[in-house]
N, C-alpha and C positions, 0 to 999 in steps of 0.2 A: 439486413445489415443494421438494424436499429437506426439511429439518427446521426451516424457518423459518416462523414464524407469519405470517399474511397481512399484518399491518401492524406487525410488530416490526422496524422499521428500525434498522440499526446503522451508525453513521457514524464513519469514521476521518479525523481531520484530520492532514495530513501536511506540517508546516512543513519537515521534513527534505528532502522532495522539492523544495519551493520553493527552499530555500537551496543545495542541492548544485550547482546550475548557475550560481550567482552567483559571478563571479570576484573581485570586491572583498570582502575579508574583513569579515564582520559581527562586531563585537566580542562577546565571550562574554556579557557582561552584557546586551547588547541582545537576543541570542538568548533568554536566560533570561527576560527581561521579556516577550517575545512569548509564549513557551511557557507562562509562568505565567498570562497573560491567556487563552490558549486553554484551559488546564485548568479555568477557571471556567465554561466554556460548557456542558459536559455531554456532550461527545463520548464515544463508547464507548472509543476508542483514540486516543492521540496519538502519531503516528509522528514522534519528536522529533529523532533523531540516528542516527549510524551508527558502527560499529567496523569500518572498512575501511582500506585503505592510505591514509595521508595524501597520498601522491604522486598517487593516483587522484582523491581527493575532498578537496583541502586545506581547503575551507570547513568541514568537519566534524571536523577533527582535535582540536577542543576539547570533544567530546561528554562526556567524563568530567568536565570542569570545569563544563560546563553543568548536569549532574545535581546537583552540590553546591548550585546556586543555585535549584533548583526547590522549590516548596512543594506537596507532594502530601497535606498533612494534611486538606484539606477538599474534595477532588475525588473523584468516582466514576470519572473517566477512568483508564485504564490506559496506562502508557508502553510504547512499542515502539521497539526499536533494530534497524536493519538490519545484518546481518552477512554477510560474503562467504565465510567459511571457518571451520574448527574453532577456530582461534585467536581470531577475532573473537567467536565464540560463547562461548568460555571467558571472555573479558574482559567481555562484556555480562552474562553470567550471574552475575558477581560482585557486581552491584549489586542490592540488595534492591528498589530503586525500580522496576526494570524487570520487567514481567510477560511481555511478548511479545518473542521474537526473530523477525525477519522475514528470509527468505532469498529472493533473486531468482533462482529456478531458471528454466531455459528448455530446451526440447528443440531450440532452434536452436543448433547448434554454433558458428556464427559469432558470435552474440550472447554466448554464454558466453565465448568467447575475448576479445571486445572488452570485456565488462563485468567479468569476474572472472578473466581469464587462465586459464580452466578448459576442461574438455570434459565430455561427457555422463557418462562413467563417474566422473570426479572429482566432478561435481555430485551424482550419486546418493549417493556415499559421504559427501559433505558433509551432505546431508540426513539420512542415518543418524546421523552424528556429532552433528549439532545436536539431533536428536530425543533421543538418549541424554543429552546435556547437559541438555536441558529436563526430562526425566524425573527426573534425579538432583538438579537444582537447583530443582525446583518452578516451572518456567517453561512457557510454551506456545509452540510453533513455528507460525508462519504462513508458508506457502509461497506465493510469488507465481509463477505461470506466466507469465513474460515472453514477449512476442511471441505472445500467446494467440490473436490474430485474424489471424495471418499475419505475414510478415517480408519486408523488402526485399532480403534476401540470396540468395534462391533456395533456401533450406533447405526441407526437407520440412515441409508443414503441412496439416492438415485438422481439421475439427471433431471427427472421430473420434479423431485423435491427442491432441487436448486432453482429451477424455473419458477416453482410455486413461491418460494421466498423472495426471489427477485421481483416477481409481480406484486407481492405484498408490499415491499418497500417502495416500488414505483408508484403504486396506488396511494401510498401515504406521503407522497411529495418528495421522496428522496430521489434526486436526479442522477446520482452517480453510484454505481455498485461495482465493487472489485471482487473477483473470484480469487480466493487465496488458497494456494496449495502448500500448506504448512510443512508437510512431511515428504513432499516431492514424489507423490504416488502417481501423478498423471503422466500419460504418454500422449503422443500426438492424436491418436484416435479418440481418446477420452476428452481431450480439450475440444476437439471438433464437435463431439456429441453433445457436450454440455452447452457450448455456445449456441449450437443449432436449436437445442431445446428452449433456451431462453429467447432467442430471436424469434422463434415461431410463436411463443406464447406472450412475450412481453416486448412489443415493439417500441415502447416508450423508454426503455432502459438504455442508459449510456453505460456500457459494461466494459470493465477493464480486467486485466490479469495481473496478479501478484504471485509470481511463480518462484517457489523455492525449488531449485532444480539441480541435479547432478550435471556434470559437464557433458556426459555422453549423449544426451537426448534433448538439449535445449532447442536445437534447430528444428526438429520435427514438430515440437510444440509451437514454435513461432510460425512454421509453415501452416499448421492447422488453424492457428488463431487468425492469421492474415487471410487465409482462404475462407474462413467463416465470416469475416468482416470486422473483426476486432481491431481497433486502432488506439487502444489505451493500454499502456503497459507501465509497470513499476520495474525499476532496476536498482542495482547497487554497484557503484564503481569498484571493480575488483571481485564482485560476487560474494562478498562475505556476509555473514549474518544468519538469521533464523530466529525462531521463537524458542526461548529457553524454558517456556512454561509447558510445552507440549508433552514432555516426558520422554522425548526421543532425541537422539543425536542431531545437532544442527546440520541441515542439508546445505545451507548457503542459498543466496538469492541469484536470480538471473543477473549475470554480469552485464552492466549497461554497455560495455564495449561490444559484447556480442550483439546486442540489440541494434546499436548504431551501425556496426559493420553490416549487419543483415539489411538494414535500411539502405545503406550505400550500395550494396551488391544488387539490390532489387529496385533501385531508382525510386525509393520512397523518401520524399523530402522530410527533413526533420528540423531544419532551421537552427541547429545548434552551432554555437561558436566553437569550432574544433580546437583552436589554440587554447581557449579557456578550458575546454574539455580535457586536454592533455595535462594542463597545469593542475586541474582539480583531481585528475586521476592519480598523478604523481603524489599529491598531498594526501589522498585517501590511502594509498599504499603505506605511507609513513605513519598515518594516524591509526589505522586498524591493525 
């Protein structure tokens, strides 16, 4: 089970992922109001914005302005910004409010080209650059392995390859790895197989799941993940979002309400303020 305690669940709420696929611009103050409501809930990490090309993700070009409007004085949640290259990492690391830099790595060359206009060698160098920035700026790097459960492009994939890359990052000082299913191809069996492969080969990895999932099979995936020992999950209030760069229709994210209800049904403590959760949920519905 890696180095996670049996019931020590960690939840990342990802309004950034919900907003990035919305074409109509959400005003900066409205973004900040939602994120401030989310910060009151008690999530471990709030994935709130990104420092990437505004041409690629125009919705989030105001991330630096959003930061100025956030109240982090009374929250235990840590802010994370997604970055796509060294320049983005340098920009994000300049904000004291940000604790985590998230990088969407993939060993699918096609997805790297579509998402970051990159390739495998450049992506490895970017991870090294971002890790160096984090070490010097007292930040933490969270690497997503995108297309972790297969890809629609015909690029090489196997559970062993996922484990290989998880080991590579772990051996290079990255403490948190999240397996991202961009196009929602995983089922419960596959989630279990990939996590088992990683835990057998990479005992040092703190592994999470970033699931884009249709409504009909989220539960089987959570059953498999919890059964394998995973205790780190990303979600989105309402389940909206997805990656607009993948070349496929947005699948939507794991609805955080499903995750919380699952925890409650199975007596898994999450320590969230449920009154604040409901208020944030209602605001998310109005925002997205």
